[in-house]
C-alpha positions as CSV (number, residue, x, y, z in Angstrom):
1,M,6.6,33.9,29.0
2,T,10.4,34.0,29.3
3,T,10.5,30.2,29.5
4,F,8.2,30.0,26.5
5,K,10.5,32.2,24.4
6,K,13.6,30.3,25.5
7,V,12.2,26.8,24.5
8,L,10.6,28.1,21.3
9,H,14.0,29.5,20.4
10,I,15.6,26.0,20.9
11,T,12.8,24.5,18.8
12,L,13.4,27.0,16.0
13,L,17.1,26.0,16.0
14,I,16.2,22.4,15.6
15,L,13.6,22.6,12.9
16,P,13.9,26.1,11.4
17,L,12.1,25.4,8.1
18,F,9.2,23.6,9.8
19,F,8.5,26.5,12.2
20,A,9.2,29.2,9.6
21,S,6.5,27.9,7.4
22,S,4.2,27.2,10.3
23,L,4.6,30.7,11.7
24,Q,3.7,32.1,8.3
25,A,0.6,30.0,8.3
26,L,-0.2,31.3,11.8
27,E,0.1,34.9,10.8
28,S,-2.6,34.5,8.1
29,S,-5.0,32.4,10.2
30,D,-7.9,33.7,12.4
31,D,-7.0,31.7,15.4
32,T,-3.4,32.9,15.7
33,Q,-3.6,33.9,19.3
34,E,-5.2,30.6,20.3
35,T,-2.4,28.7,18.6
36,Y,0.3,30.7,20.3
37,K,-1.4,29.9,23.7
38,S,-1.2,26.3,22.9
39,L,2.5,26.6,21.9
40,E,3.1,28.3,25.2
41,V,1.5,25.4,27.0
42,F,3.8,23.1,25.1
43,A,6.9,25.2,25.9
44,N,6.0,25.3,29.6
45,V,5.5,21.5,29.7
46,L,8.9,21.0,28.0
47,S,10.5,23.3,30.5
48,I,9.0,21.4,33.5
49,V,10.2,18.1,32.0
50,Q,13.7,19.5,31.5
51,Q,13.8,20.7,35.1
52,N,12.0,17.9,37.0
53,Y,12.3,14.6,35.0
54,V,14.1,11.9,36.9
55,D,17.0,11.8,34.3
56,D,18.5,14.4,32.0
57,I,16.7,14.5,28.7
58,D,17.8,15.2,25.1
59,T,15.8,18.3,24.2
60,Q,16.0,17.6,20.5
61,E,14.8,14.0,20.9
62,T,11.9,15.1,23.1
63,I,10.7,17.7,20.6
64,E,11.0,15.3,17.7
65,G,8.9,12.9,19.8
66,A,6.3,15.6,20.2
67,I,6.3,16.2,16.5
68,K,5.9,12.4,15.8
69,G,3.0,12.3,18.3
70,M,1.3,15.2,16.6
71,L,1.5,13.6,13.2
72,T,0.4,10.2,14.5
73,S,-2.8,11.8,15.8
74,L,-3.6,13.0,12.3
75,D,-3.7,9.7,10.5
76,P,-1.7,6.4,10.3
77,H,0.3,7.5,7.2
78,S,1.7,10.9,8.2
79,S,5.2,10.8,9.9
80,F,8.4,12.7,10.7
81,L,11.5,11.3,9.1
82,K,14.9,11.9,10.5
83,P,17.7,12.4,8.0
84,D,18.7,8.7,8.0
85,D,15.1,7.6,7.7
86,F,14.5,10.1,4.9
87,K,17.4,8.5,3.0
88,E,16.0,5.0,3.7
89,L,12.6,6.1,2.1
90,Q,14.4,7.4,-1.0
91,V,16.3,4.1,-1.3
92,E,13.0,2.1,-1.2
93,T,11.8,3.7,-4.4
94,T,15.0,3.9,-6.4
95,G,17.1,0.8,-5.5
96,A,17.3,-2.4,-3.6
97,F,17.6,-2.5,0.2
98,S,18.4,-5.2,2.7
99,G,15.6,-6.4,5.0
100,I,12.9,-9.0,5.4
101,G,10.3,-7.8,2.9
102,I,7.1,-6.7,4.6
103,E,4.8,-3.7,4.5
104,I,3.8,-2.7,8.0
105,T,1.4,-0.2,9.6
106,L,0.1,0.6,13.1
107,K,-3.3,-0.8,14.0
108,D,-4.6,0.0,17.5
109,T,-1.0,1.1,18.4
110,M,0.2,-2.4,17.4
111,L,2.7,-3.0,14.7
112,T,0.8,-5.0,12.1
113,V,1.7,-6.6,8.8
114,V,-0.2,-5.2,5.8
115,S,1.3,-7.8,3.5
116,P,4.6,-9.7,2.9
117,I,6.3,-9.0,-0.4
118,E,6.3,-12.1,-2.6
119,D,9.5,-14.2,-2.6
120,T,11.2,-12.3,0.2
121,P,12.5,-13.8,3.4
122,A,9.3,-12.8,5.3
123,F,7.1,-14.4,2.7
124,K,9.1,-17.6,2.7
125,A,9.1,-17.7,6.5
126,G,5.3,-17.7,6.5
127,I,4.5,-14.2,7.7
128,Q,0.9,-13.3,6.8
129,A,-1.2,-10.2,6.4
130,G,-2.7,-9.3,9.8
131,D,0.1,-10.7,11.9
132,R,0.9,-8.5,14.9
133,I,4.6,-8.0,15.6
134,I,4.8,-7.9,19.4
135,K,8.5,-7.9,19.7
136,I,11.6,-7.3,17.6
137,E,14.8,-8.9,19.0
138,G,13.0,-9.3,22.3
139,V,12.1,-5.6,22.5
140,S,8.4,-4.7,22.8
141,T,7.0,-2.8,19.8
142,K,4.4,-1.1,21.9
143,D,4.6,2.7,21.1
144,M,7.3,2.0,18.6
145,S,7.0,4.2,15.5
146,L,6.8,2.8,12.0
147,V,10.1,4.5,11.1
148,E,11.8,2.9,14.2
149,A,10.4,-0.5,13.3
150,V,11.5,-0.4,9.7
151,K,15.0,0.7,10.8
152,T,15.2,-2.2,13.3
153,L,13.9,-4.8,10.8
154,R,16.4,-3.8,8.1
155,G,20.0,-4.7,8.3
156,Q,23.0,-6.3,6.5
157,K,22.3,-9.1,4.1
158,G,22.8,-12.5,5.8
159,S,22.2,-11.1,9.3
160,E,19.3,-12.5,11.4
161,V,16.4,-10.8,13.1
162,T,13.9,-12.4,15.4
163,I,10.3,-11.2,15.6
164,S,7.6,-12.4,17.9
165,I,4.3,-12.8,16.1
166,L,0.7,-13.0,17.4
167,R,-1.8,-14.2,14.9
168,E,-5.5,-14.4,15.2
169,G,-6.5,-17.7,16.6
170,W,-3.1,-18.2,18.4
171,T,-3.0,-18.2,22.2
172,D,0.8,-17.7,22.4
173,L,3.5,-15.7,20.7
174,Q,5.5,-17.5,18.1
175,E,9.0,-16.5,17.2
176,F,10.3,-16.2,13.6
177,T,14.0,-15.9,13.0
178,I,14.4,-14.5,9.6
179,I,17.6,-14.0,7.6
180,R,17.7,-10.6,5.9
181,D,18.3,-10.4,2.2
182,V,18.4,-7.9,-0.6
183,I,14.8,-7.0,-1.4
184,P,14.8,-6.8,-5.2
185,I,13.6,-3.7,-7.1
186,H,12.1,-5.8,-9.9
187,S,8.4,-5.7,-9.0
188,V,7.0,-7.5,-12.1
189,R,6.9,-11.3,-12.8
190,S,5.3,-12.8,-15.8
191,S,4.5,-16.4,-17.0
192,V,2.3,-18.3,-19.4
193,L,-0.6,-20.1,-17.8
194,E,-1.9,-21.7,-21.0
195,T,-1.2,-21.1,-24.6
196,G,-2.4,-17.5,-25.3
197,Y,-3.1,-16.7,-21.6
198,G,-0.6,-14.8,-19.7
199,Y,-0.1,-14.1,-16.0
200,I,1.5,-10.9,-14.6
201,R,2.2,-10.3,-10.9
202,I,3.0,-6.8,-9.7
203,T,4.4,-6.9,-6.1
204,N,4.7,-3.1,-5.6
205,F,5.0,0.1,-7.6
206,Q,8.6,1.3,-8.0
207,R,10.2,3.7,-10.4
208,N,10.9,1.0,-13.0
209,T,7.6,-0.9,-12.7
210,S,6.0,0.3,-15.9
211,R,9.1,-0.5,-17.9
212,D,9.2,-4.0,-16.3
213,L,5.5,-4.5,-17.1
214,Q,6.1,-3.6,-20.8
215,N,9.0,-6.1,-20.9
216,G,6.7,-8.7,-19.3
217,L,4.0,-8.2,-21.9
218,E,6.6,-8.4,-24.7
219,D,7.9,-11.7,-23.3
220,L,4.4,-13.1,-23.2
221,A,3.7,-12.0,-26.8
222,K,6.8,-13.9,-28.0
223,E,5.1,-17.1,-26.8
224,G,2.2,-16.5,-29.2
225,T,-0.9,-14.3,-29.7
226,L,-2.2,-13.1,-26.3
227,K,-5.9,-14.0,-25.9
228,G,-6.0,-12.6,-22.3
229,V,-4.0,-11.6,-19.3
230,I,-4.4,-12.0,-15.5
231,L,-3.0,-9.0,-13.7
232,D,-2.3,-10.1,-10.1
233,L,-2.4,-7.2,-7.6
234,R,-3.0,-9.3,-4.5
235,N,-0.9,-8.4,-1.4
236,N,0.5,-5.4,-3.3
237,P,0.9,-2.6,-0.7
238,G,1.3,0.1,-3.3
239,G,4.2,2.5,-3.8
240,L,4.7,5.5,-6.2
241,L,1.5,7.3,-7.4
242,D,3.1,8.2,-10.8
243,S,4.1,4.5,-11.3
244,S,0.5,3.3,-10.9
245,V,-0.6,6.0,-13.3
246,K,1.9,4.7,-15.9
247,I,0.7,1.2,-15.4
248,A,-3.0,2.1,-16.0
249,D,-1.9,4.2,-19.0
250,I,-0.5,1.1,-20.7
251,F,-4.0,-0.4,-20.9
252,L,-6.0,2.8,-21.5
253,D,-6.0,5.1,-24.5
254,E,-8.0,8.0,-23.0
255,G,-9.9,9.3,-20.0
256,I,-9.0,10.1,-16.4
257,I,-6.9,7.5,-14.5
258,V,-7.1,9.1,-11.1
259,S,-7.7,12.5,-9.6
260,T,-6.6,14.0,-6.2
261,K,-8.4,16.5,-4.1
262,G,-6.9,18.3,-1.1
263,R,-7.3,21.6,0.8
264,L,-5.0,23.6,-1.4
265,Q,-5.5,24.3,-5.1
266,D,-2.2,22.8,-6.2
267,Q,-3.2,19.5,-4.5
268,N,-6.2,19.1,-6.9
269,M,-4.9,17.2,-9.9
270,E,-6.0,14.9,-12.7
271,F,-4.0,12.2,-14.4
272,S,-5.1,11.1,-17.8
273,A,-4.3,8.3,-20.2
274,H,-2.6,8.9,-23.5
275,S,-2.9,7.3,-26.9
276,G,-0.1,6.4,-29.1
277,G,1.4,3.5,-27.2
278,P,1.1,-0.3,-27.9
279,E,-2.5,-1.3,-28.4
280,Y,-3.7,-4.1,-26.2
281,D,-7.2,-5.3,-26.9
282,F,-7.2,-8.6,-25.1
283,P,-9.4,-9.1,-22.0
284,I,-7.9,-8.5,-18.6
285,V,-8.9,-10.0,-15.2
286,I,-7.4,-8.2,-12.2
287,L,-7.0,-10.1,-9.0
288,I,-7.3,-8.1,-5.7
289,N,-7.7,-8.9,-2.0
290,G,-7.4,-7.2,1.4
291,G,-3.7,-6.7,0.9
292,T,-4.3,-4.7,-2.3
293,A,-3.6,-1.1,-1.2
294,S,-2.9,2.4,-2.3
295,A,-1.3,2.5,-5.8
296,S,-2.5,-0.9,-6.7
297,E,-6.1,0.3,-5.9
298,I,-5.6,3.2,-8.3
299,V,-4.8,0.7,-11.1
300,A,-7.7,-1.6,-10.2
301,G,-10.1,1.4,-9.9
302,A,-9.1,2.9,-13.2
303,L,-9.4,-0.3,-15.2
304,Q,-12.7,-1.1,-13.5
305,D,-14.3,2.3,-14.1
306,H,-13.3,2.3,-17.7
307,K,-14.6,-1.2,-18.1
308,R,-11.1,-2.3,-19.4
309,G,-10.8,-5.1,-16.9
310,L,-12.9,-7.3,-14.7
311,I,-12.0,-7.2,-11.0
312,L,-12.0,-10.6,-9.2
313,G,-11.2,-11.5,-5.6
314,T,-12.1,-9.8,-2.3
315,Q,-12.5,-6.3,-1.1
316,S,-9.3,-4.3,-1.2
317,F,-7.6,-2.5,1.7
318,G,-9.0,1.0,1.2
319,K,-6.1,3.4,1.4
320,G,-7.3,6.3,-0.7
321,S,-5.0,9.0,0.5
322,V,-2.0,10.7,-1.0
323,Q,1.2,11.3,1.0
324,T,3.6,14.1,0.0
325,I,7.2,14.0,1.1
326,I,8.3,17.4,2.1
327,P,12.1,17.9,2.6
328,M,13.1,19.7,5.8
329,A,16.2,21.4,7.1
330,D,19.3,19.2,7.9
331,G,18.1,16.4,5.6
332,A,15.0,15.5,7.5
333,G,11.6,14.9,5.8
334,L,7.9,15.2,6.5
335,R,5.6,12.6,5.2
336,L,2.2,14.3,5.2
337,T,-1.2,13.2,3.9
338,T,-2.2,16.1,1.6
339,A,-5.1,14.7,-0.5
340,R,-7.6,12.0,-1.2
341,Y,-7.6,10.3,-4.5
342,F,-10.7,9.4,-6.6
343,T,-11.3,6.8,-9.3
344,P,-12.3,8.0,-12.8
345,N,-16.0,7.9,-11.8
346,G,-15.3,10.3,-9.0
347,T,-15.5,7.8,-6.2
348,S,-13.3,7.9,-3.1
349,I,-12.2,4.5,-1.9
350,Q,-10.7,5.8,1.4
351,A,-11.6,3.4,4.2
352,T,-13.9,1.5,1.8
353,G,-11.8,-0.1,-0.9
354,I,-12.4,-1.5,-4.3
355,T,-15.4,-3.8,-4.6
356,P,-14.7,-6.7,-7.0
357,D,-17.0,-7.3,-9.9
358,V,-16.8,-11.0,-9.0
359,L,-16.4,-11.9,-5.4
360,V,-14.1,-15.0,-5.0
361,P,-12.8,-16.1,-1.6
362,K,-9.2,-17.3,-1.2
363,I,-10.4,-20.9,-1.1
364,A,-13.5,-22.7,-2.2
365,A,-16.6,-22.4,0.0
366,A,-16.4,-26.2,0.6
367,E,-12.9,-25.7,2.1
368,E,-13.7,-22.8,4.5
369,D,-14.0,-25.0,7.5
370,T,-10.6,-26.5,7.1
371,P,-7.8,-25.6,9.5
372,E,-6.2,-23.6,6.7
373,G,-9.3,-21.4,6.5
374,P,-9.2,-18.0,4.7
375,V,-6.9,-15.2,6.0
376,E,-8.9,-12.4,7.5
377,F,-7.4,-9.0,6.4
378,F,-7.7,-5.9,8.4
379,R,-8.2,-2.8,6.3
380,E,-7.7,1.0,6.3
381,K,-11.0,1.5,8.2
382,D,-9.7,-0.6,11.1
383,L,-6.7,1.7,11.6
384,R,-6.9,4.3,14.5
385,Y,-7.2,7.9,13.3
386,H,-7.8,6.8,9.7
387,L,-8.9,9.4,7.3
388,E,-12.7,9.5,6.6
389,N,-13.9,8.7,3.1
390,G,-14.6,12.2,2.0
391,G,-17.5,11.3,-0.3
392,N,-17.6,11.4,-4.1
393,L,-16.5,14.1,-6.4
394,Q,-19.7,13.5,-8.4
395,P,-22.8,11.4,-7.9
396,A,-22.3,7.8,-8.6
397,D,-24.7,4.9,-8.8
398,E,-24.5,2.4,-6.0
399,K,-22.7,-0.7,-7.1
400,P,-24.8,-3.9,-6.8
401,Q,-23.4,-6.7,-4.6
402,P,-20.9,-8.6,-6.8
403,P,-21.8,-12.2,-7.7
404,T,-20.0,-14.9,-5.9
405,I,-18.3,-17.8,-7.6
406,D,-17.8,-20.8,-5.3
407,E,-17.5,-23.8,-7.7
408,S,-14.3,-25.8,-7.4
409,N,-12.1,-27.7,-9.9
410,L,-12.6,-25.1,-12.6
411,I,-9.5,-25.9,-14.7
412,S,-9.8,-29.0,-16.7
413,D,-7.2,-31.7,-16.3
414,K,-7.3,-32.2,-20.0
415,V,-5.6,-28.9,-20.7
416,T,-1.9,-29.3,-21.6
417,I,0.1,-27.0,-19.4
418,E,3.4,-27.3,-17.4
419,E,3.1,-29.4,-14.2
420,E,4.4,-26.5,-12.1
421,T,1.6,-24.2,-13.5
422,K,-1.0,-26.9,-13.1
423,E,0.0,-27.2,-9.4
424,K,-0.1,-23.5,-9.0
425,L,-3.6,-23.3,-10.4
426,K,-4.7,-26.2,-8.2
427,N,-3.4,-24.5,-5.1
428,D,-4.6,-21.0,-5.9
429,Y,-8.4,-21.0,-6.1
430,Q,-8.7,-17.3,-7.1
431,L,-6.1,-17.7,-9.9
432,N,-7.9,-20.8,-11.0
433,T,-11.2,-19.0,-11.2
434,A,-9.6,-16.0,-12.9
435,L,-8.3,-18.1,-15.7
436,L,-11.7,-19.7,-16.3
437,V,-13.4,-16.2,-16.4
438,L,-10.6,-14.9,-18.7
439,K,-11.2,-17.7,-21.2
440,S,-14.9,-17.0,-21.0
441,L,-14.3,-13.3,-21.7
442,N,-12.2,-14.2,-24.7
443,V,-14.9,-16.3,-26.1
444,L,-17.5,-13.5,-25.6
445,S,-15.1,-11.0,-27.1
446,G,-14.8,-13.1,-30.2
447,Q,-18.6,-13.5,-30.5
448,N,-19.0,-9.7,-30.2
449,T,-16.4,-9.1,-32.9
450,A,-18.1,-11.6,-35.2
451,K,-21.4,-9.7,-35.0
């Protein structure tokens, strides 16, 4: 027991706030004694390691490693952040950072790309969703934490980092040497596809994303009356919850956008749309795929449930959990999964994802046997220790299997558009199809108004 008290004292010195709050929770729980016994086992193991391990150990590092292991065993998205890592996380949501531009996760203990961020060094180098990063600068990523990996991949603008990739279908590793660059905070891009039809791409959800979207819509409106907009959320790994709520609020005048449900009362929240903003009554088609995750699924789910937009593409990633960042002593932080979120209809998409209204593969069915075949996305349900779905807040009718569109050459060559846009539509089957559907919705909308 003396050893236990000694090591526990060291632990309390390292992370006082963490254990203070934990001990308070223990005092009010029924299994206090059982938990203390487990802590004693931990303390005894640490003591044995300190005394008998082949090399001297850093006690603080060892305890932090134990904390990381504890959080990793909960779910793939909970983690312990050292002070430097906590600062890095804050930079991600408030300003630009220098790196290669990918969203990563752990799948079967392997560092795996969720999606590259558009127009970043990783995207231009050809990194794809589902790629497994086996080595970084020749060092194996096995058992490397997400925080460690992110820290290693980031660096000074202009510096190089070499990653070894294993992709499905490959028999050997391939090395990609990528030059780091500033990853821009502007997450919205807009352009005109045809007269009256706009395209808006959101790459992730940052603090200024809603403002940038409003600016994008205003720019499109300057080109003429908007008959419809394609909102592209493909390969969007998510970001800030409140940012996604603001985006959905731009297109909705009333009703729930998203709700969260956790163990504690203060984790049960509802976010609703507000009236009074600019009124947009044009049809919307939302593009999603297996790289559409988290905050982007909130937007897609809200617009789908309110029948404000038609979802087109493939099944989304299925990350329906909320992470809360809890500041710790000495500048450290705890990223902890505290709730599941639910779409306006009360449906949890955790480990299931958003089902598109119209299922459209990345390429035409006739092209699926080509060497460039469709990218196979892994999803939340494929991650080890992923959070279970959690069910629905209220009964919901089962959605029918979405219809599939597999026709090709849907955009007429007779349409007068810029050559660059025409080439983009030709090479992007889903975008091509979305524009056709959007134009159809506009025609139907006009017919309904005439009635």
